[in-house]
N, C-alpha and C positions, 0 to 999 in steps of 0.2 A: 504494500500500500504506500503510495506516494502522496504527500500533502504539500501544497504550496507553502513556502517559507512563511509568508505573511499570516497563514492560518494557525500557526503554532501559538497556543495560548501562553501569555507571559505569566510566570509564577508570581504569586503575591510577594511584594517586597517587604521583608521584615528583618531589618538589620539587627534587631535585638535577639533574634532566634539563631542559635548555633545550627548551621547546616553542615552536613557531611558530604564529602566528595572524595574521589580516589581515582588513581590510574591503575588499571588492571592489565595483567599480562604475565607471560612467563618466557624468559626472565623479565624482571621489572626492577631489580635492585639498583640498576645503573641509571634509572630514569631521573632526569632533571625536572620533570613536571611538577613534583611537590614544591621545589624551590620557586619555580615560576608562579604557580598559582597562589602560594602563600603570600608572595610579595604583592600580587595583584589585589588580593582581598584585604591585606593590611592597608594598601594605598587607598582602597575604597571605603575603609572604616567598617568592614564586615568581619564579624567574629566567626568565620567559617573554618572548618577543619578539612584539610586535604592530605590524604595519605597515599602510599604506594602499597598495593596488595597483590601478592602473587596468586594468580588464578590460571591454572593450566587449561588446556583444551578439554572441553567437556564439563568444566566446573562452573560455567557461567550461569546456567539455570538455577542451581542451588544458591549461588551467591545473590542473585537478583531476588529470589523468593524470600531470602532472610533479611532484606533491608527494611528498616523501619521508616516512619513518616518523616524523620529528620534528614533523609537523604535527598539531595538536590540533583546530583549528576555524576557521570563517570567519563573518564578518558580511557580509551582502549588502544592497546598495542597488540603485537603478535602474541598468541595466534587467534585473537578474538574478533577481529574486524569483520570477518564473514559470519562467524558462528552466532553473533549477537542478533542477526537480522530476524531469525525465527522467533525472537522474544519481543519484538517491537510492534507498536501500534501504528507507526508511520515513520517514513524517512523523508529527508529533504531531496531536492532534485539532484544535487551533486552525489549524494550517497547512492541514489538509484542509478545514476549514470555510471559510476565507478564500481558499484557492487561492494563498496567498502565503507564501513561506519567506524569512526574513531571517537564519536561523542554521543553520549546518551543523556537525555534530559528527563528527569522524573517529574510527572505532573499529576493532575487529578481531573477526572471528568465523570459526571454522573455518579459521584460517590465512590469511584474506584480509581486506583492508581494507573497511570498511563506511562508509556516509555516511548520517547521520540528519538530517532536516530539522525545524526548529521555527519557530514564529512567536512572537516576544516583543513585537511591536508592540502587540497588543491590551492586554496587561497594562501595558505602558509607558504607553499613552495613558490607561487608566483611573486609574493611580496619579498621573499628572501632572495630570489633571483634578481628582482629589481634593485635591491640593496647592493647586490654584487655587480650591478651594471648591465644585466641582461634583461632587456625589455622586449626583444624580438629575436627569434631563432627559426629560420626556415627549415634547416636540416638538423635533427637531433638524434643522438645515439643514446639508447636507453638500455641499461643493464638490469636484468632480472624480470620476473613475470608474476610477482606476488601481489598482495593487496596494495602496497604502496606504488607499484609500477602503474597500475590503472590510474591512480591519482596523478602520477607524473606525466602520463600520456595526455590526460585532460589539461594539465597545466601547460604542456608543450603546445597543444592546440590553441590555448588562450594566448600564447606568445606568437602565434602565426605559423606554427610548424606545418609544412606541407608533406614532409617525408620524415618518418621515424624508423630508424633501424633498431630492432630489438635483439639483444644478445642474451641468450638464456641457455642454461645447461641442458634442459630438455625442451627442444623447440615445440613439441606438441602442447606444452603447458601455456604457450603464448597465443593459442587460438582465440581466447576471449579478447586479447588485446587487438588482434587483427579485426575482429568484429566491432570492437569499440572504436577503432580508428575509422572504420567505414562510416559509423554513425556521426563521427566528428568531421568527416571530410578530409581525413589524413591518411596517406598511404603508409601502411605499416609492413615492413619487411622483417622477417625473422631469420636469425642465423644462430648456429651453435656459439656458445660463449667464447670458445677458443678461436673462432673464425673472425678475428678482429678486422676492422675496416681497412680497405686498401689505402695506402699512403696518399694516393691521388684523390681520394674521396673527400669532399669538403664537408665539414661539420662545425657548427658554431657552438654547440653545447653537448656535453656528455653528462647524463644523469645516472648515477649508480644507486640502485635500490637493493643491492646485495646485503644480506644480513651481517651486521657486525663489521662492516667494512671488509668483507671477504676479498681475497685475492682471486681474480678471474683465472689465473693460471697461465696467462700470456700477456705480452706487453703491447700497448697501443703504439702505433708509429710515432716517432719523436715529433714529426711535423704537426700531427694532430694534437699532441699534448701541448705543444707551444701555442697553438692558435685557438683551441677550444677550451672554454672554461669547464672544469670538472666540478659538478655538484654532487657530493656524496651525502645521501640522506642520513647516513650513519654519523654519529658523533662520539662513539666509544667503541674501540679505542681510536684515538686521533693523535697524529695523522694515520690514516688507513694506509694499507699497502698501495692502493691506487693513488692516494694523495702524495705519497713519497715518490712514486713513479713520475707524477706530473712535476713535482718540485725539482726532480733531478735534471730536467731539461729546461728549467726556467718557466714552466707553465704555472697556471693559476688553479688552485684547488680550494674549494669552499666546503666546510662541514655542514651537517644538517642542523646545527644549533639555531641558525636563523629561521629555518622552516619550523623548528620546534617552538621558537619564540612567537612567531606570528600566528601559527595555528592555535597556540594556547590562548592568545589574545582573543581570537574569535570564539574559542570555547568559553572564556570568561564572559563574553557578551551573552552567549546562550544561557549560561547558568544564572546570570544576573537578571536578564530581561526576557529570556525565551526567544530572542530574535538575533540571528547572527549579523544582521544588517544595522542594528541599532547601536551607535557608538556609546561607549561607557562615559559616565560623568568624568570630566578631566582625563580623557583617554590618553593624552600625551604623557601625563604624569604617571599613569598606570603602566604604560609601555616602558617608560624610563625606569620605573622601579623593577619591572620584570627583567629588563635588559641588565640592570645592575646585579640582580640575583643570579642571572645566567653567567655573567662574566666573573662573578666572585665565588662561584660554587665549583667544587671539585667534581669531575665527571663521575666519580663513584659515589657521590653524595645522594 
């Protein structure tokens, strides 16, 4: 079920009431989301609690069923972005488009609890790339075919991509990306992960969605590493093997911390007002506080 973003009911604002939130996944111990969200709610003057909770695949239904009325929302990471959809009452347009939900809002309708799903990864990636100086990319190379890869493909389309080369260990797993590309008007070509681009092939942007900054097992051509920005959605460990490869020839590599920051800001909007498009009160101040928490926090925190 897909509901227009504007139809999502805004939860009642009650700054005096302690609300519970958490990031769920497995592993989740490395997550910087608690530091970001806590800084945001402190800046907003909200006494809200945000934790990191390890929830493995298959454990989400029991976790959701055991939450009380004080729960406001959840951030989701691997492996729950697909699994959660069976538990939701509705999802926003981007979540429906990507098949990936990273945000859940608890609400109430007709005396019962409701769960609404959102995808804030796309906006987070587009904003992070803009900060890195990338506002347009016609040819993009995308590594991986998991939940985040679909968000990266939609983000590439928003940047004007016409051709996206997808490199993946098991090409058959990229079939959904090919179909998504067709719906976006983007040509998606799929190659084995070790079949790296020809040195003569032009690419403005490489996005890696490989888990934990994994090494693809082969090295990109030096010319491509010099000319194309690498955006690695992973931020732990950093620098990743790919980032070190880019730096070795003077190329530019950016970690996923910027994406994490900006997608979290949209999550805070959702948790506070129910609307991803409604700016927060003094949003610049909130973003500054979140950025400070990000730069001052150890990756393992």
